[in-house]
C-alpha positions in Angstrom: -0.2 -0.3 0.1 1.4 4.0 -0.7 0.2 7.2 0.7 0.9 10.6 -0.8 2.2 13.8 0.7 -1.2 16.6 0.7 -0.3 19.2 -0.7 1.3 21.9 1.9 -1.1 25.3 1.7 2.1 28.1 1.1 1.5 32.1 1.2 4.4 34.6 -0.1 6.0 36.9 1.5 8.3 39.6 1.8 11.6 39.5 3.4 14.3 41.5 4.4 17.5 39.9 3.1 15.6 37.0 0.5 12.8 38.6 -1.5 10.2 36.5 -1.5 9.6 33.8 0.7 7.3 30.9 1.0 5.5 30.7 4.5 4.4 27.6 5.9 0.9 26.8 7.0 -0.6 24.3 8.6 2.6 22.5 9.6 0.8 19.3 12.3 3.2 18.4 13.9 7.5 17.9 13.8 6.6 13.7 12.2 4.9 15.2 9.9 8.2 18.7 8.8 10.3 15.8 8.9 8.4 13.5 6.4 8.1 16.8 4.2 11.9 17.4 4.2 13.3 14.5 3.3 10.7 14.1 0.9 11.3 16.8 -0.5 15.0 16.4 -0.2 14.4 13.1 -2.3 12.1 14.3 -5.3 14.0 17.1 -5.4 18.0 15.5 -5.5 15.9 13.3 -8.3 15.4 16.3 -10.8 18.8 17.8 -10.7 20.4 14.9 -12.1 21.6 13.0 -9.3 22.6 9.2 -9.2 20.5 6.7 -7.8 23.3 4.8 -5.2 23.6 9.0 -3.9 20.1 10.5 -3.8 19.3 6.5 -1.8 22.7 7.5 0.9 21.5 10.8 1.3 18.1 11.4 2.2 18.9 7.9 4.4 21.3 10.3 6.0 19.0 13.1 6.6 17.5 11.2 8.3 19.4 9.5 10.8 19.9 13.3 11.4 16.3 13.7 12.8 16.2 11.3 14.6 14.3 8.9 12.2 15.4 6.3 9.4 14.6 5.6 6.1 14.3 2.7 3.5 15.4 4.0 -0.3 14.6 2.4 -3.9 15.1 5.2 -6.6 14.9 4.0 -10.3 15.4 6.7 -13.7 11.6 7.3 -13.2 10.3 6.8 -9.8 11.1 7.4 -6.4 9.9 4.9 -3.3 10.2 5.8 0.2 9.8 3.6 4.2 10.2 6.3 6.8 10.2 5.4 10.5 10.9 2.0 12.1 10.4 -1.4 11.4 6.2 -2.3 11.2 5.1 1.4 11.8 6.7 2.6 8.9 4.9 5.5 6.1 5.8 4.5 2.0 5.5 6.7 -0.5 6.3 6.2 -3.9 6.8 9.2 -6.4 6.7 9.2 -10.6 8.8 11.2 -11.3 10.3 11.3 -14.8 14.5 11.3 -16.2 15.9 14.3 -15.6 19.2 16.6 -17.3 21.8 16.7 -14.8 21.7 20.4 -13.8 25.6 20.6 -11.7 24.1 24.1 -10.1 20.8 22.6 -8.9 23.5 19.9 -7.7 25.4 21.8 -5.4 22.2 23.6 -3.6 20.9 20.2 -2.9 24.1 19.3 -0.9 24.6 22.3 0.7 20.5 21.8 2.2 21.5 18.1 3.4 24.9 18.7 4.8 23.0 21.1 7.3 21.1 18.7 7.7 22.5 15.6 8.7 25.3 18.6 10.5 22.1 20.3 12.9 23.0 23.6 10.7 19.2 23.5 9.3 15.6 22.2 11.7 13.1 19.9 9.2 10.9 23.2 8.8 14.0 24.9 7.9 15.2 22.7 4.9 11.7 22.3 4.1 10.9 25.9 3.6 15.3 26.5 1.3 13.3 23.3 -0.2 10.1 24.6 -1.2 12.2 28.0 -2.8 14.0 25.9 -4.2 11.9 24.1 -6.0 9.8 27.8 -7.2 13.2 28.5 -8.0 13.7 25.8 -10.7 10.1 26.3 -11.7 10.2 29.5 -13.6 10.0 29.9 -17.3 13.8 31.6 -18.2 13.8 34.6 -19.9 14.6 35.5 -23.8 18.3 36.4 -22.6 18.6 32.5 -21.1 17.3 31.4 -23.9 19.9 33.1 -26.0 22.5 32.5 -24.0 22.1 29.0 -24.1 21.4 29.3 -28.0 25.7 30.7 -28.3 26.7 28.2 -25.4 25.8 25.6 -27.8 26.5 26.5 -30.2 30.1 27.3 -28.9 30.6 23.8 -27.3 30.2 21.8 -30.8 32.7 24.7 -32.7 35.1 23.7 -29.6 34.5 19.6 -29.9 35.0 19.9 -34.0 38.3 21.9 -33.4 39.1 19.4 -30.3 37.6 16.5 -32.5 40.7 17.0 -36.0 38.6 19.1 -38.1 39.7 22.9 -39.8 37.7 26.3 -39.7 35.9 24.8 -42.5 34.4 22.0 -39.8 34.0 24.8 -37.2 31.8 27.2 -38.4 30.2 24.6 -40.1 28.9 23.2 -36.0 28.2 26.0 -35.2 25.8 26.6 -37.7 24.2 23.6 -37.5 23.9 23.2 -33.6 22.9 26.9 -33.5 20.2 25.9 -35.6 19.5 22.6 -33.4 19.4 24.7 -30.6 16.1 26.1 -31.8 14.6 23.5 -32.6 15.2 21.7 -28.9 14.9 25.4 -26.8 11.8 27.1 -28.9 9.7 24.3 -30.7 7.4 22.2 -28.6 9.2 19.3 -30.5 11.5 19.3 -27.1 8.9 18.8 -25.4 9.5 14.8 -27.0 12.1 14.1 -25.8 12.5 10.6 -28.5 11.9 12.1 -31.3 13.5 15.3 -30.6 17.3 13.7 -30.4 15.9 11.4 -34.0 15.1 14.8 -35.2 18.6 16.7 -33.6 20.5 14.4 -34.9 19.1 13.7 -39.2 19.2 17.7 -39.4 22.5 18.1 -38.3 23.7 14.4 -40.5 21.5 15.5 -43.7 23.7 18.9 -43.0 26.3 18.3 -42.4 26.3 15.6 -45.4 24.9 17.9 -47.7 28.2 20.9 -46.9 30.2 17.4 -47.3 28.9 17.0 -50.7 29.6 20.4 -52.0 32.9 20.4 -51.3 32.3 23.2 -48.4 34.1 20.7 -45.1 36.5 17.2 -45.5 35.0 15.5 -42.4 31.6 15.6 -41.9 31.3 13.1 -39.2 33.5 15.2 -37.3 30.7 18.0 -38.1 27.9 15.8 -37.1 29.1 14.2 -33.5 30.3 17.8 -32.7 27.1 18.9 -33.5 24.7 16.4 -31.5 27.2 15.7 -28.5 25.7 17.7 -26.0 22.8 15.1 -26.2 24.8 12.2 -26.7 23.8 9.9 -23.7 27.0 9.2 -22.4 27.1 9.8 -18.5 24.2 7.7 -18.8 25.7 4.9 -19.9 28.6 5.3 -17.2 26.0 5.4 -14.6 23.8 3.1 -15.5 27.1 0.4 -15.7 28.2 1.8 -12.1 24.8 0.7 -10.6 25.3 -2.3 -12.5 28.6 -2.7 -10.5 27.2 -2.3 -7.3 25.0 -4.9 -8.0 21.6 -2.2 -8.7 19.9 -4.4 -10.8 17.0 -1.9 -11.5 17.9 1.3 -11.8 21.1 0.3 -14.2 19.1 -1.9 -16.1 16.4 0.9 -16.5 18.7 3.1 -17.0 21.2 1.2 -19.6 18.0 1.0 -21.8 17.1 5.1 -21.5 20.6 5.1 -22.4 20.5 2.3 -25.8 17.2 4.0 -26.8 19.1 7.5 -26.7 21.5 5.6 -29.4 19.4 4.6 -30.8 17.6 7.6 -31.8 20.8 9.9 -32.3 21.7 6.8 -34.5 18.4 6.5 -36.7 18.7 11.0 -37.2 21.7 10.3 -38.5 20.8 7.4 -41.0 18.2 9.0 -42.4 19.9 12.5 -42.7 22.5 9.6 -44.5 19.8 8.6 -46.4 18.6 12.2 -46.9 21.3 13.7 -48.5 22.4 10.5 -50.9 18.7 10.6 -52.3 18.9 15.0 -52.4 22.8 14.7 -54.2 21.0 12.0 -56.7 18.0 14.1 -58.4 20.3 17.6 -58.4 22.8 15.5 -59.8 26.4 16.7 -58.0 29.0 14.9 -57.8 30.7 12.9 -55.3 33.4 15.6 -54.0 36.2 14.5 -53.7 37.7 14.9 -49.4 41.0 15.7 -48.4 42.0 15.6 -44.8 40.9 19.0 -42.7 44.4 20.7 -41.9 43.7 22.1 -38.2 46.5 24.3 -37.0 47.8 24.2 -33.3 46.7 27.5 -32.6 42.9 26.8 -33.1 42.5 23.7 -30.5 44.7 25.6 -28.0 41.4 28.3 -28.1 38.8 25.6 -28.6 40.2 23.9 -25.1 39.7 28.1 -23.6 35.5 27.7 -25.0 34.5 24.8 -24.7 34.7 24.5 -20.7 33.0 27.9 -20.3 29.8 27.0 -22.9 29.4 23.0 -21.3 29.1 24.6 -17.6 26.6 27.6 -19.0 24.5 24.4 -20.6 25.1 22.2 -17.3 24.4 25.5 -15.1 27.0 25.5 -13.4 28.3 27.8 -11.0 30.3 30.8 -12.5 33.1 30.3 -9.6 34.0 26.3 -10.3 34.8 26.7 -14.7 38.2 26.3 -13.9 38.1 23.7 -12.1 35.4 22.4 -15.5 38.3 23.7 -17.8 41.0 21.7 -15.5 39.1 18.8 -15.3 38.8 18.4 -19.4 41.5 19.7 -19.8 43.2 16.3 -17.6 40.9 14.0 -19.6 41.8 15.4 -23.2 45.8 14.8 -22.2 45.3 11.2 -20.4 43.7 10.1 -23.9 46.2 11.2 -26.3 48.7 9.2 -23.3 46.7 6.4 -23.7 45.6 6.2 -27.0 49.9 6.3 -27.7 49.9 3.2 -24.7 47.8 1.2 -25.3 45.9 2.5 -28.1 43.0 5.0 -29.4 39.8 2.4 -28.1 41.9 1.8 -24.8 42.7 5.3 -24.4 39.7 6.9 -23.7 39.7 4.6 -20.3 42.4 5.8 -18.9 41.4 9.4 -19.9 37.9 8.8 -18.2 40.3 7.2 -14.9 42.9 10.3 -14.6 39.1 12.2 -14.8 37.7 10.3 -11.9 40.6 10.7 -10.8 40.4 14.3 -10.9 36.8 14.8 -10.0 36.8 12.7 -6.8 39.4 14.8 -4.7 38.2 17.8 -5.7 34.5 16.6 -4.5 36.2 15.7 -1.3 38.4 18.9 -0.3 34.7 21.3 -1.9 32.5 19.1 -0.7 30.2 19.7 -4.0 29.0 16.9 -6.2 31.4 15.0 -8.2 28.2 16.4 -11.5 30.7 19.4 -12.0 34.0 17.9 -13.0 32.5 13.6 -14.3 30.3 15.5 -16.4 31.5 17.9 -19.0 35.1 15.8 -19.4 32.7 12.6 -20.2 30.9 14.8 -23.0 33.9 15.5 -24.4 35.4 12.6 -24.3 
């Protein structure tokens, strides 16, 4: 049997320091405040992209600090919680959607969780902060925010094209295509259907890159296609799925793995459709096959890409400004580790060495700063 917490009534009020805040009413007892706090914490952590084991451990630690017990079971699409001692548990179920990574939101929630565990926040105070956090996330982004996101998307794709070995022509075409697909993903209703959206975006990028290659504008259309859709690749989801399976968390690992495979299948289908459309267009127009030559990449282009890509990824992942430098160091370590690994054991296994170096740095940085490891891992894994 499952029960749900009834929605509380909230009334806005003003505070001198924080501005608009929320006044929580009808709080029946400290037990209800504790239950509401733990449920909000678990749901919020799920919505910003925490891994299943991170949600479970943080909620359990917060419950212990508040003088109760919690059994938590998190999957990519649901959150089960049993609060209270054995024999008198209150069981709750929340049906949730797979979340995108919000690095700044992760840091905010980690601060709240740490405050609860250290005793700095009472259940009522933590519940208030969690409700304010939820309201801040539900505000629609402004036009300026949309424009900044689109520019960051274009810069990240252009930087990826340069880092992958593309020349100036590939960088320009990747930037143009990524701007187009960013507008599709951000400003049209198709963005509400993730699988369909990813397929259409991949088809658009593949068609544009292949057509540019057929006209002879670029010599590496595959680099352009990959760079234009790199932010949509579910590489991190695949990594988390394997990590869950390694922890014997079979339900969460299997669900996450199938979600990642569905994403790869959708993108692959879109790329194949784009190639087919290009071939049909070339045959219809009677265009000759362009002779492909290797793109010429100057070292200065890669240096510029290394400086531009980390801030762009930080914007896309909603990271804090003071963390951009650490993100840049993480991506540099991942890139150098991959190059060293490729020279040592070959290109196929070299990526694993780069990922290992990135993971070590991310965990060391996160433990020293009390920040989520995803702050460093997510941007680095995107480029790997």
